[in-house]
Backbone as a ProteinNet text record, in pm:
[ID]
protein_1_A
[PRIMARY]
MRTYLVRSGFLAAIEGIATIEPEYDDASQHRFDHLHGSNPLLLEVTKITNGAELPTLLDRIVGLLRTRLRYRKNDAYDVVTVISEVAQNTFDHNENTCGFLALQTYDPPRGGRFIEVGVADFGAGLRSTLQRNPTLRLPQADKDTIALAMRLGVSQHQDDPTRGTGLHHLLRIAAQHGGSVQIRSGNGKVNYRGDKQQAWRFTVPPMPGVHIAISMKRRAP
[TERTIARY]
7648.8	7726.7	7754.2	7652.4	7673.5	7775.2	7771.1	7869.2	8009.8	8023.9	8156.2	8205.6	8115.6	8156	8209.5	8149.7	8199.3	8335	8348.3	8474.3	8587.5	8558.1	8662.3	8703	8636.7	8671.5	8609.9	8518.9	8460.9	8379.6	8291.5	8205.3	8286.5	8387.2	8470.1	8547.9	8594	8675.4	8595.3	8467.4	8387.4	8308.5	8329.5	8256.9	8282.6	8175.3	8186.2	8196.2	8207	8218.7	8092.9	8041.8	7921.2	7833.4	7709.4	7614.6	7563.8	7530.7	7473.9	7329.1	7239.2	7098.7	7053	6985.3	6961.2	7091.8	7096.1	7217.9	7259.6	7390.6	7448.1	7477.6	7450.9	7491.2	7642	7699.4	7845.1	7903.2	7833.1	7884.3	7893.5	7790.2	7790.5	7894.8	7911	8001.8	8147.1	8179.6	8319	8342.1	8250.4	8261.9	8376.3	8431.7	8545.2	8677.6	8678.1	8800.2	8917.3	8887.6	8996	9066	9003.5	9063.7	9145.1	9142.7	9210.5	9359.6	9405.1	9544.9	9582.1	9484.7	9516	9519.8	9458.6	9454.7	9560.5	9662.9	9769.9	9724.3	9605.5	9554.9	9461.8	9439.9	9344.8	9406.2	9396.3	9426.9	9293.9	9244.7	9114.7	9112.4	8993	8978	9041	9140.4	9219.1	9210.4	9173.7	9165	9305.2	9337.9	9469.2	9450.5	9510.9	9494.9	9614.2	9725.3	9841	9933.5	10023.6	10110.2	10206.4	10235.1	10329.4	10275.9	10146	10086.4	10096.9	10140.1	10141.5	10249.9	10374.4	10481	10450.9	10396.2	10366.7	10264.9	10162.4	10059.9	10118	10201.6	10261.1	10356.7	10424.3	10511.4	10430.9	10310.3	10225.7	10186.1	10159.6	10122.6	10241.3	10360.1	10480.3	10492.7	10471.7	10481.9	10383.4	10260.9	10161	10196.7	10242.9	10282.9	10397.4	10490.1	10607.5	10573.5	10495.9	10473.3	10352.6	10249.4	10125	10111	10166.5	10153.9	10285.2	10391.5	10521.6	10584.6	10563.6	10625.3	10772.6	10852.9	10991.4	10996.4	11104.4	11114.8	11093.8	11162.9	11152.7	11012	10946.6	10810	10714.2	10732.5	10646.5	10659.6	10782.6	10803.4	10749.5	10751	10690.8	10541	10474.1	10330.7	10301.6	10375.8	10350.4	10384.1	10482.1	10516.4	10399.9	10333.6	10221.7	10101.1	10082	9975.2	10001.7	10128	10165.2	10136.4	10170.3	10146.9	9998	9916.3	9772	9715.8	9760.5	9713	9756	9877.5	9927.9	9848.2	9784	9701.4	9591.5	9546.2	9443.7	9485.4	9610.5	9658.7	9716.4	9763.1	9817.3	9706.9	9588.6	9482	9367.7	9368.4	9256.2	9305.6	9219.3	9247.5	9142.1	9184.7	9092.6	9010.7	9079.3	9011.7	9099.3	9056.8	9135.9	9117.3	9198.4	9188.1	9163.8	9143.7	9119.5	9197	9250.5	9325.7	9282.8	9263	9224.4	9276.6	9289.1	9335.4	9267.7	9228.3	9170.8	9238.5	9275.3	9331.3	9221.5	9213.1	9112.2	9182.2	9125	9182.3	9069.2	9025	8911.5	8936.8	8830.6	8845.9	8919.5	8905.8	8970	9108.4	9159.9	9292.1	9284.7	9399.7	9404	9400.1	9478.6	9480.4	9514	9446.9	9475.6	9444.5	9498.9	9467	9397.2	9313.3	9248.8	9277.6	9330.4	9363.8	9266.7	9208.6	9118.6	9180.7	9179.5	9227.2	9116.3	9076.2	8963.7	8979.7	8908.7	8897.3	8759.6	8724.9	8599.6	8628.4	8732.1	8773.6	8696.5	8764.1	8697.4	8662.1	8733.1	8709.1	8797	8805.8	8897.1	8859	8729.4	8689.3	8728.4	8695	8727	8877.8	8951.8	9097.2	9156.8	9114.8	9171.9	9127.5	9014.7	8969.2	9064	9153.7	9251	9359.7	9368	9465.4	9394.4	9418.1	9344.4	9377.2	9481.9	9520.2	9442.2	9370	9297.7	9154.6	9111.6	8971.1	8906	8825.3	8766.6	8641.6	8626.2	8501.9	8385.2	8264.3	8146.6	8120.9	8145.4	8113.3	8226.6	8192.2	8293.3	8372.4	8306.5	8377.9	8489.4	8466	8568.1	8676.2	8638.8	8737.5	8833.5	8780.7	8866.6	8965.5	8915.1	9002.3	9111.4	9077.5	9177.3	9283.2	9239.2	9332.5	9427.9	9395.9	9481.8	9600.1	9599.5	9709.3	9828.8	9946.9	10070.2	10077.4	10105.2	10125.4	10002.1	9884.1	9760.7	9742.9	9740.5	9727.6	9671	9653.4	9605	9713.5	9837.7	9950.7	9982.3	9997	10026.1	10176.7	10217.3	10358.1	10451.9	10411.4	10498.3	10502.8	10604.1	10609.2	10630.2	10664.1	10685.6	10555.8	10446.3	10318.5	10230.1	10122.1	10029.7	10082.7	10155.5	10214.1	10145.3	10076.9	10029.8	9936.9	9826.3	9729.7	9789.2	9868	9930.9	10023.1	10106.4	10196.6	10118.6	10006.5	9922.6	9872.4	9829	9782.6	9897.5	10015.5	10132.2	10166	10162.6	10191.1	10084.4	9957.6	9849.5	9868.4	9908.7	9932	10049.3	10152.9	10273	10244	10151	10124.5	9985.6	9918	9787.2	9681.8	9696.9	9599.8	9490.4	9409	9301.8	9286.7	9228.6	9209.1	9068.7	9001.1	8871.7	8881.7	8840.7	8847.7	8708.7	8663.3	8534.7	8555.2	8484.4	8482.2	8360	8290.6	8167	8067.1	8009.3	7918.5	7981.7	8115.4	8185.1	8263.7	8283	8364.8	8437.9	8565.6	8644	8703.3	8680.3	8740.4	8850.3	8969.8	9084.2	9135.4	9146.5	9202	9341.3	9438.7	9576.7	9610	9542.4	9573.4	9530.9	9428.6	9383.6	9429.5	9485.7	9525.3	9411.5	9294.9	9174.7	9091	9021.6	8940.3	8795.9	8703.1	8561.8	8509.6	8422.5	8372.6	8223	8181.9	8043.3	7995.9	7865.8	7800.7	7733.8	7762.2	7716.3	7659.4	7593.3	7546.8	7664.1	7643.9	7755	7807.3	7938.3	8004.7	8104.2	8122.7	8223.6	8364.8	8461.8	8601.2	8642.1	8749.4	8805.1	8818.4	8777	8779.9	8847.9	8952	9031.5	9043.2	9013.5	9031.3	9133.5	9234.7	9343.9	9348.9	9335.7	9345	9474.3	9551.5	9677.6	9677.3	9710	9709.7	9837.1	9826.2	9944.4	10040	10166.5	10266.7	10285.4	10291.9	10312.1	10448	10458.2	10585	10692
11003.1	10923.1	11001.9	11071.2	11145.6	11257.6	11321.5	11426.3	11368.2	11248.5	11185.7	11152.2	11108	11077.9	11201.7	11317.6	11442.1	11476.2	11468.5	11504	11411.6	11284.3	11188.7	11199.1	11285.5	11303.9	11202.1	11119.1	11013.1	11069.1	11165.1	11217.6	11288.4	11364.1	11433.6	11334.5	11223.4	11125.8	11051.3	11023.4	10945.9	11034.5	11164.8	11256.4	11219.9	11204.6	11166.2	11017.2	10939	10793	10724.8	10771.8	10714.8	10829.3	10797.3	10898.5	10860	10961.9	10943.7	10992.3	10915.1	10954.8	10958.8	11068.7	11189.7	11264.4	11338	11401.9	11513.7	11537.4	11650.4	11760.2	11884.6	11992	12012.6	12080.6	12095.6	12162.3	12261.8	12333.7	12241.1	12158.4	12066	11956.3	11912.7	11802.8	11840.7	11969.8	12013.9	12106.4	12107.9	12207.8	12181.1	12060.2	12031	12023.5	12063.8	12052.5	12127.7	12237.9	12317.4	12243.9	12137.7	12059.4	11941.3	11919.1	11803.6	11805.7	11696.5	11683.5	11747.8	11807.6	11879.3	11788.6	11670.1	11577.5	11470	11463.8	11364.9	11221.2	11200.9	11066.5	11018.2	11100.5	11068.2	11092.8	10993.3	11011.5	11002.3	11116.9	11119.3	11028.5	10986.3	10902.7	10975.9	10912.6	10975.7	10893.9	10958.3	10893	10878	10758.5	10730.2	10690.6	10765.4	10737.4	10664	10658.6	10582.1	10553.5	10457.7	10414.5	10519.9	10620.9	10725.1	10810.1	10804.6	10882.7	10813.7	10688.7	10611.3	10650.5	10677.9	10697.1	10801.3	10915.2	11019.6	10970.5	10900.5	10848.3	10740	10655.9	10547.7	10601.1	10710.8	10773.7	10817.8	10867.8	10908.8	10788.6	10675.1	10555	10504.6	10509.1	10471.8	10558.6	10689.1	10780.4	10746.9	10712.5	10676.8	10545.6	10449.9	10323.2	10342.9	10429.2	10451.7	10532.9	10640	10732.6	10696.4	10643.8	10618.1	10474.2	10380.2	10239.6	10177.2	10257.5	10214.2	10098.8	10096.2	9991.5	10023.7	9919.6	9936.7	9972.4	10037.7	10087.1	9976	9864.7	9754.5	9697.5	9686.2	9634	9729.4	9859.4	9958.1	9949.5	9933.2	9923.6	9792.6	9685.6	9560	9577.9	9643.9	9667.2	9751.6	9858.6	9950.3	9886.3	9799.1	9731.5	9648.9	9575.1	9493.2	9580.9	9690.9	9783.7	9839.7	9871.1	9921.3	9818.1	9690.8	9585.4	9571	9574.6	9560.2	9679	9799.4	9917.9	9916.8	9870	9865.3	9768.2	9668.5	9573.9	9644	9758.4	9834.9	9860.7	9894.3	9932.3	9813.5	9711.1	9593.4	9504.8	9506.6	9413.2	9479.2	9610.6	9680.5	9788	9826.7	9937.3	10045.8	10170.1	10284.8	10286.9	10269.3	10275.6	10351.3	10358.1	10424.4	10349.1	10383.4	10322.6	10428.6	10382.3	10472.1	10420	10512.2	10477.4	10569.7	10514.9	10594.9	10529.8	10609.2	10557.8	10634.6	10560.6	10621.6	10561.6	10645.2	10599.1	10596.7	10488.6	10473.5	10460.4	10526.2	10523.8	10500.2	10374.5	10344.7	10390.3	10424.1	10469.9	10370.4	10241.8	10139.8	10101.8	10177.6	10148.5	10055.9	10020.2	9932.2	10008	10114.7	10195.8	10109.7	10139.1	10069.4	10161.1	10125.2	10198.4	10103.6	10160.8	10083.5	10151.3	10074.2	10122.7	10060	10141.9	10093.1	10111.8	10007	10011.8	9955.5	10028.2	9982.2	10027.6	9958.7	10002.3	9961	10002.3	9955.4	9890.6	9805.6	9736.7	9608.7	9511.7	9389.4	9295.2	9303.9	9212	9088.7	9015.7	8901.5	8789.2	8759.2	8648.5	8675.2	8791.8	8824.5	8826.2	8873.8	8877.9	8737.8	8649.8	8515.1	8429.3	8462	8386.4	8401.5	8499.9	8517.1	8410.4	8336.5	8228.1	8095.6	8034.2	7912.7	7791.3	7797.2	7681.6	7677.2	7784.1	7789.5	7738.6	7657.4	7616.3	7694.8	7790.8	7879.1	7816.8	7829.6	7783.8	7871.1	7822	7895.2	8019.4	8011.7	8121.7	8223.4	8352.2	8457.3	8451.2	8413.8	8407.4	8302.7	8192.6	8089.2	8130.9	8212.3	8266	8360	8441	8528.1	8444.3	8336.8	8250.2	8188.5	8152.5	8098.7	8203.6	8328.6	8436.8	8468.6	8427.7	8453.2	8356	8254.2	8157.7	8213.5	8176.3	8221.1	8168.8	8258.7	8219.7	8217	8241.8	8242.7	8380.7	8387.5	8516.8	8496.2	8605.8	8598.3	8549.6	8545	8510.9	8361.6	8297.9	8155.5	8132.2	8040	7997.5	8113.8	8202.3	8312.2	8311.3	8246.8	8232.3	8363.3	8470.3	8598.5	8675.1	8628	8697.4	8626.4	8694.1	8633.9	8629.4	8733.5	8736.3	8835.5	8937.2	9049.6	9011.4	8942.5	8907.6	8808.7	8714.3	8617.2	8688	8778.7	8851.2	8942.7	8996.1	9079.1	8999.4	8878.3	8793.3	8755.8	8733.8	8701.4	8816.9	8939.5	9057	9072.7	9051.3	9061.4	8959.6	8837.6	8734.8	8772.6	8829	8865.2	8970.9	9062.1	9173.7	9167	9054	9039.1	9128.6	9161.4	9245.7	9163.8	9229.8	9161.2	9220.2	9140.2	9180.6	9141.1	9232.1	9201.3	9226.9	9128.6	9139.6	9115.3	9208.5	9193.3	9201.3	9115.7	9121.6	9045.4	9099	9035.2	9031.5	8914	8901.1	8819	8821.8	8748.3	8837.4	8791.8	8861.7	8757.8	8785.3	8700.7	8788	8751.2	8817.8	8729.2	8784	8709.1	8774.7	8697.2	8746.4	8691	8783.1	8741.4	8678	8722.2	8664.9	8519.1	8480.6	8341.3	8267.2	8341.6	8284.6	8201	8261.9	8193.6	8290.3	8236.3	8317.8	8269.2	8363	8332.9	8387.1	8310.8	8347	8380.5	8482.9	8527.7	8561.1	8545.1	8595.2	8726.8	8830.9	8966.6	9028.8	9144.8	9212.6	9242.2	9226.7	9242.4	9385.5	9396.7	9525.2	9511.2	9615.3	9608	9620.1	9563.4	9580.5	9495.8	9539.3	9472.4	9575.6	9538.8	9629.5	9558.3	9619.6	9558.1	9654.2	9605.5	9681.9	9609.8	9682.2	9625.1	9695.2	9620.5	9676.4	9629	9723.5	9690.8	9746.2	9659.5	9698.2	9771.8	9841.5	9901.9	9793.2	9815.1	9716	9713.4	9592.8	9579.2	9634.8	9700.3	9755.1	9646.7
10491.2	10397.2	10269.5	10216.4	10091.8	10112.7	10230.1	10258.4	10263	10320.6	10325.9	10185.4	10097.3	9960.4	9889.9	9921.4	9863.2	9922	10055.7	10121.7	10079.6	10059	10023	9876.6	9801.4	9661.6	9567.6	9619.5	9538.4	9421.9	9450.8	9344.7	9236.7	9278.1	9179.5	9094.4	9155.5	9083.6	8978	9005.6	8910.6	8815.2	8822.4	8735.3	8588.3	8512.9	8373.7	8350.6	8458.3	8447	8498.2	8610.4	8670.1	8719.4	8747.7	8796.3	8934.5	9011.9	9145.1	9141.5	9196.3	9202.3	9347.4	9389.1	9310.4	9283.1	9172.9	9129.7	9224.2	9228.7	9301.2	9200.2	9238	9148.5	9158.9	9060.7	9053.9	9178.1	9229.8	9347.4	9467.9	9490.2	9603.5	9583.7	9461	9431.4	9455.2	9445.4	9456.2	9576.6	9671.7	9777.7	9875.2	9874.2	9961.9	9885.8	9761.3	9680.9	9743	9812.9	9871.4	9985.9	10037.2	10145.3	10093.5	9964.2	9905.4	9941.5	10003.6	10041.8	10173.6	10244.4	10367.7	10490.5	10481.7	10594.9	10574.9	10659.9	10640.9	10660.3	10718.4	10743.3	10633.6	10531.8	10426.4	10289.6	10203	10062.1	9988.3	9944.9	9879.5	9756.6	9718.5	9599.3	9481.3	9420.9	9316.3	9188.6	9081.5	8951	8893.1	8844.9	8788.1	8642.4	8553.3	8410.4	8350.8	8423.1	8376.1	8494.3	8474.1	8582.4	8631.4	8549.2	8589.1	8703.4	8727.7	8836.2	8971.5	8973.6	9097.7	9198.3	9157.9	9257.8	9363.9	9328	9427.4	9529	9482.7	9572.8	9663.7	9608.2	9687.4	9792.9	9763.2	9863.4	9985.4	9962.3	10074.9	10160	10095.3	10169.1	10251.4	10194.1	10269.9	10394.6	10378.8	10492	10602.2	10565.9	10666.6	10736.1	10660.6	10721.8	10820.2	10785	10868.8	10993.5	10976.9	11088.3	11172.9	11110.9	11183.7	11230.1	11153.8	11190	11236.7	11242	11294.5	11216.1	11088	11006.8	10983	10982.5	10941.9	10793.6	10753.8	10616.1	10514.6	10533.1	10436.9	10431.9	10548.5	10552.5	10481.7	10502.9	10437.6	10285.9	10239.1	10094.7	10038.3	10117.4	10073.2	10049.3	10143.3	10130.8	10006.8	9990.3	9879.8	9745.5	9742.7	9617.5	9565.1	9654.3	9606.6	9572.4	9644.9	9607.5	9468.4	9440.5	9308.6	9199.9	9227	9129	9099.3	9204.5	9186.7	9108.6	9141.6	9071.5	8924.8	8898.3	8761.1	8675	8737.6	8662.8	8584	8635.4	8564.1	8420.3	8400.7	8268.1	8191.5	8264.9	8199.1	8140.7	8203.7	8166.1	8089.8	8079.4	8017.5	7922.2	7829.7	7739.4	7758.3	7741.6	7747	7875.9	7988	8116.9	8214.9	8338.7	8442.2	8572.8	8669.7	8800.5	8907.1	9029.2	9142	9263.1	9340.4	9460.6	9573	9691.5	9807.5	9934.3	10040.1	10169.4	10281.9	10384.8	10505.2	10627.3	10722.3	10848.9	10954.4	11029.5	11134.3	11268.9	11369.2	11503.4	11603.2	11620.3	11708	11851.5	11925.4	12064.4	12153.4	12124.9	12207.7	12155.9	12062.8	12008.8	11889.4	11837.9	11722	11591.1	11581.6	11460.4	11338.1	11226.6	11102.2	10984.8	10869.3	10747.1	10651.1	10566.6	10461	10328.6	10235.4	10102.1	10003.4	9917.3	9814.2	9676.8	9596.4	9458.1	9370.9	9267.6	9186.3	9041.8	8952.6	8814.3	8763.4	8643.8	8585.5	8449.7	8451.5	8330.8	8307	8245.3	8201	8315.9	8427	8537.8	8528.8	8640.4	8647.7	8552	8540.8	8454.8	8309.7	8257.9	8119.1	8096	8196.2	8183.3	8176.8	8268	8272.5	8154.5	8093	7976.7	7857.4	7863.3	7754.9	7758.2	7868.1	7880.8	7851.9	7736.3	7698.8	7785.3	7864.6	7947.4	8078.5	8110.4	8237	8220.1	8314.6	8321.8	8434	8395.9	8496.2	8556.8	8688.4	8752.5	8709.4	8728.8	8684.5	8770.2	8899.6	8990.6	8994.6	8992.7	8999.6	9129.5	9238.9	9366.6	9361.8	9285.9	9273.3	9173.3	9075.6	8981.8	9053.9	9147.2	9227.4	9307	9369.8	9449	9361.6	9238.6	9146.8	9114.2	9092.5	9058.5	9171.8	9293.8	9408.5	9415.6	9331.8	9331.7	9255.1	9300.1	9235.6	9092.7	8996.8	8858.6	8772.9	8830.9	8751.5	8690	8558.3	8490.5	8351.2	8279.1	8141.4	8045.5	8092.8	8007.5	8018.2	7904.6	7899.8	7906.6	7993.2	8002.6	8033.8	8123.9	8167.9	8319.7	8379.9	8526.3	8600.7	8527.9	8595	8616.2	8557.6	8570.7	8672.3	8712.4	8807.7	8949	8988.7	9122.9	9216.4	9161	9241.4	9354.7	9323.1	9427.4	9527	9478.5	9569.4	9668.9	9620.5	9710.2	9804.6	9757.7	9843.6	9963.6	9941	10051.3	10144.5	10087.5	10170.6	10264.5	10212	10294.6	10402	10365.7	10464.3	10576.2	10540.6	10642.3	10731.4	10672	10746.9	10852.7	10822.9	10913.3	10977.7	10965.2	11027.4	10967.2	10839.8	10772.2	10706.1	10625.6	10555	10415.9	10325.9	10186.8	10143.7	10076.3	10016.7	9866.5	9786.7	9641.4	9583.7	9497.5	9429.5	9279.3	9206.7	9061	9013.6	8913.3	8870	8983.9	9009.7	9124.5	9236.4	9241.7	9345.6	9438.8	9561.6	9660.3	9744.4	9771.2	9860.9	9970.1	10093.9	10209.7	10266.1	10277.3	10328.9	10455.4	10562.6	10689.1	10708	10711.5	10723.3	10856.3	10965.2	11095.7	11104.6	11028.7	11027	10902.3	10804.9	10675.8	10617.9	10615.6	10569.6	10486.3	10385.2	10296.1	10296.6	10280.1	10270.1	10137.9	10070.4	9938.4	9945.7	9870.2	9873.2	9731.4	9709.6	9589.3	9623.7	9546.6	9576.5	9448.5	9458.1	9336.9	9243.1	9113	9018.8	9011.3	8988.9	8969.6	8855.8	8775.5	8669.3	8726.8	8656.9	8695.8	8814.3	8879.1	8997.4	9108.3	9229.2	9343.7	9459.9	9513.2	9619	9736.3	9855.4	9979.1	10065.3	10111.3	10188.6	10323.8	10431.6	10566.2	10631.6	10684.7	10749.6	10891.4	10987.1	11127.6	11166	11280.1	11338.1	11383.5	11353.3	11391.5	11542	11597.7	11742	11781.7	11899.7	11946.2	11957.7
[MASK]
+++++++++++++++++++++++++++++++++++++++++++++++++++++++++++++++++++++++++++++++++++++++++++++++++++++++++++++++++++++++++++++++++++++++++++++++++++++++++++++++++++++++++++++++++++++++++++++++++++++++++++++++++++++++++++++

């Protein structure tokens, strides 16, 4: 597992932000740097400091959806649009922070190829963000706050119908393509299965920020 974290670029991406125990020396932490970008099925964990860095990364995701999962052009762009919206939330909802984006392609022996995209930040988290909207009554549990944030129009902005669309549209895309979404914030986690259009809520160890994992299946012929 630790070797995979190095190969996936995780340790290099969080350098200076978090620590790993026992610590890795610099040589071990960067020993796979020369392979970065060489695997077309892998987008290593990439630190994003502003929204201008997103288009190049999103183009790679479009390419994988089109070539590896057989998505039609419009469908691929729909998926990437909501990923872009979710990633942009890092900068819209937080100050002096950064985000992370990664992608892994899986090809199980029995078939059923899929990709998993991870989007994360270590910002204020969903509860702190939604508390900026005085019209919202937040539930006590973080898992229920996540579920509230998944509704269309729920955001930190009061009386702005154009905001609060990202997570809702993400679930719609997952349902359309039989994918799944996992959202973590605070000590809450919600798992949503698009094929069943159903969500499950869990209490988990607390984590800073918002962490989203999106799994998309190969499109049926």
